[in-house]
C-alpha positions as CSV (number, residue, x, y, z in Angstrom):
1,M,0.0,0.0,0.0
2,E,1.6,3.3,-1.2
3,I,1.0,6.1,1.3
4,Y,2.0,9.7,1.0
5,L,2.1,11.5,4.4
6,V,1.8,15.2,3.9
7,R,2.2,17.7,6.8
8,H,0.3,20.9,6.5
9,T,2.2,24.1,5.7
10,E,3.2,26.7,8.3
11,T,0.4,28.2,10.4
12,A,-0.4,31.8,11.1
13,C,0.1,31.1,14.8
14,E,2.8,33.0,16.7
15,K,6.0,31.0,17.2
16,G,6.2,29.3,20.6
17,V,2.4,28.8,20.9
18,C,0.9,25.4,21.7
19,Y,-1.9,24.8,19.1
20,G,-2.5,21.0,18.8
21,Q,-6.2,20.6,18.1
22,S,-6.9,24.4,18.0
23,D,-8.2,25.2,14.5
24,V,-5.6,27.8,13.5
25,D,-5.2,29.4,10.0
26,L,-2.4,28.7,7.6
27,A,0.2,31.4,7.0
28,K,-0.2,33.1,3.6
29,P,0.8,33.0,0.9
30,F,0.8,29.3,0.5
31,D,0.0,28.8,-3.2
32,S,3.6,28.1,-4.3
33,I,4.2,25.8,-1.4
34,F,1.0,23.9,-2.3
35,K,2.1,23.6,-5.9
36,N,5.5,22.1,-4.7
37,I,3.6,19.6,-2.5
38,L,1.4,18.7,-5.4
39,S,4.4,18.0,-7.6
40,Q,5.5,15.2,-5.2
41,L,2.2,13.4,-5.2
42,P,0.5,10.9,-7.6
43,T,-1.9,12.2,-10.1
44,E,-4.6,9.8,-8.9
45,A,-5.3,8.9,-5.2
46,I,-7.6,8.4,-2.3
47,I,-7.3,11.3,0.1
48,F,-7.7,11.3,3.9
49,S,-7.3,14.5,5.9
50,S,-7.4,15.8,9.4
51,P,-10.6,18.0,9.7
52,L,-8.6,20.9,11.1
53,K,-8.6,23.7,8.5
54,R,-4.8,23.8,8.3
55,C,-5.0,20.3,6.8
56,A,-8.4,20.5,5.1
57,I,-7.4,23.5,3.0
58,L,-4.4,21.7,1.7
59,A,-6.3,18.5,1.2
60,Q,-9.0,20.3,-0.8
61,Y,-6.4,21.9,-3.0
62,I,-4.9,18.5,-3.7
63,Q,-8.4,17.1,-4.3
64,D,-9.1,19.9,-6.9
65,N,-5.8,19.2,-8.7
66,I,-5.6,15.5,-9.1
67,K,-8.0,12.7,-10.0
68,T,-9.5,12.0,-6.6
69,I,-11.0,8.6,-6.1
70,S,-12.4,9.6,-2.7
71,Y,-11.9,12.2,-0.1
72,E,-12.6,11.7,3.6
73,E,-11.8,13.8,6.7
74,D,-11.0,11.7,9.8
75,K,-10.9,13.0,13.3
76,R,-8.3,10.3,14.2
77,L,-5.8,12.3,12.1
78,M,-6.1,15.4,14.3
79,E,-3.0,16.6,16.1
80,M,-2.5,15.8,19.8
81,D,-5.0,17.4,22.1
82,F,-3.0,19.6,24.5
83,G,-6.1,20.4,26.6
84,D,-5.6,23.4,28.9
85,W,-2.3,24.3,27.1
86,E,-4.0,25.0,23.8
87,M,-3.2,28.4,22.5
88,K,-0.9,29.2,25.4
89,K,2.8,30.0,24.9
90,W,4.9,27.0,25.9
91,N,6.9,29.3,28.2
92,D,3.7,30.3,30.0
93,I,2.7,26.7,30.9
94,V,3.5,26.2,34.6
95,P,6.5,24.0,35.0
96,E,4.7,21.7,37.5
97,Q,2.5,20.7,34.6
98,L,4.9,20.9,31.7
99,N,8.0,19.2,33.1
100,P,6.4,15.8,33.8
101,W,5.0,15.8,30.2
102,M,8.4,16.9,28.8
103,E,10.1,14.0,30.7
104,D,7.6,11.4,29.5
105,F,5.4,12.8,26.7
106,V,4.6,9.2,25.6
107,N,2.6,8.3,28.8
108,V,1.9,11.6,30.6
109,R,-1.1,13.5,29.3
110,A,-1.1,17.2,28.7
111,S,-3.3,18.9,31.3
112,N,-6.9,17.8,30.3
113,G,-5.4,16.6,27.0
114,E,-3.7,13.5,25.5
115,S,-0.5,11.7,25.8
116,F,1.4,10.5,22.8
117,V,0.3,6.9,23.4
118,V,-3.3,8.0,23.2
119,L,-2.6,9.8,19.9
120,H,-0.7,6.7,18.7
121,K,-3.7,4.4,19.4
122,R,-5.9,6.7,17.2
123,T,-3.2,6.5,14.5
124,E,-3.0,2.7,14.7
125,A,-6.8,2.4,14.5
126,F,-6.7,4.5,11.3
127,L,-4.0,2.4,9.8
128,S,-5.8,-0.8,10.8
129,D,-8.8,0.4,8.9
130,L,-6.7,1.1,5.8
131,V,-5.2,-2.4,5.9
132,L,-8.7,-3.9,6.3
133,K,-9.9,-2.0,3.2
134,K,-7.1,-3.5,1.1
135,I,-6.7,-0.4,-0.9
136,K,-4.8,-0.7,-4.1
137,E,-4.6,2.9,-5.2
138,P,-2.2,5.4,-3.8
139,I,-3.3,7.1,-0.6
140,I,-2.6,10.7,0.5
141,V,-2.9,11.5,4.2
142,V,-2.8,15.2,5.0
143,C,-2.2,15.6,8.7
144,H,0.1,16.9,11.4
145,A,3.7,16.3,12.6
146,G,2.5,14.2,15.6
147,I,0.4,11.9,13.5
148,I,3.2,11.5,10.9
149,R,5.7,10.7,13.7
150,S,3.3,8.2,15.1
151,I,2.8,6.5,11.7
152,L,6.6,6.4,11.2
153,C,7.0,4.8,14.6
154,H,4.5,2.2,13.6
155,H,6.0,1.7,10.2
156,T,9.6,1.3,11.4
157,S,9.0,-0.1,14.8
158,L,10.7,2.9,16.4
159,A,10.0,3.3,20.1
160,L,7.4,6.1,20.7
161,K,9.9,7.8,23.1
162,D,12.1,8.2,20.0
163,A,9.4,9.7,17.8
164,F,11.1,13.1,17.6
165,Q,14.0,11.5,15.7
166,N,11.7,11.7,12.8
167,K,12.0,15.4,11.7
168,V,8.8,16.4,9.9
169,D,8.9,19.9,8.3
170,F,5.9,22.0,7.3
171,G,4.7,21.0,3.9
172,E,6.9,17.9,3.8
173,V,5.8,14.8,1.8
174,I,7.0,11.4,3.1
175,K,6.2,8.3,1.0
176,I,6.0,4.9,2.7
177,E,4.9,1.4,1.7
178,L,2.6,-0.3,4.3
């Protein structure tokens, strides 16, 4: 199964702000970046996207510019839920909450949010559904760095604690075979 993992482009969010599942806008202009992304993708595919607009806008652009077999937004592809930390500056999160998460982001939940293992379970459920569908056509998944890192951990058997070894830039396209 040929899968193209596509991270959304840069957001309009101020640097240093935690915005996991917050529905933030994309930084403009993004047209030339979108065209570059499109040039790395197949001309016919099934598209799955996070419903957050920073992904959905890109996914809809891709849908409009290739032969789309089907398009589906899936909440399991949303970025990590940072709960009470959403839209706060990382430096403003009280150390008593942030430090335990920084020391073990895999198992420790963000305050009223998720841990990486919770995100990874969502990701694995999505991947299991893809495998069950026995899809033969190329698949494009437009999502977030956390989801892509999770998929790459699954794909390469990399320990979740080492997920950040997988650098995932804004607008990056990573092709895998599942």
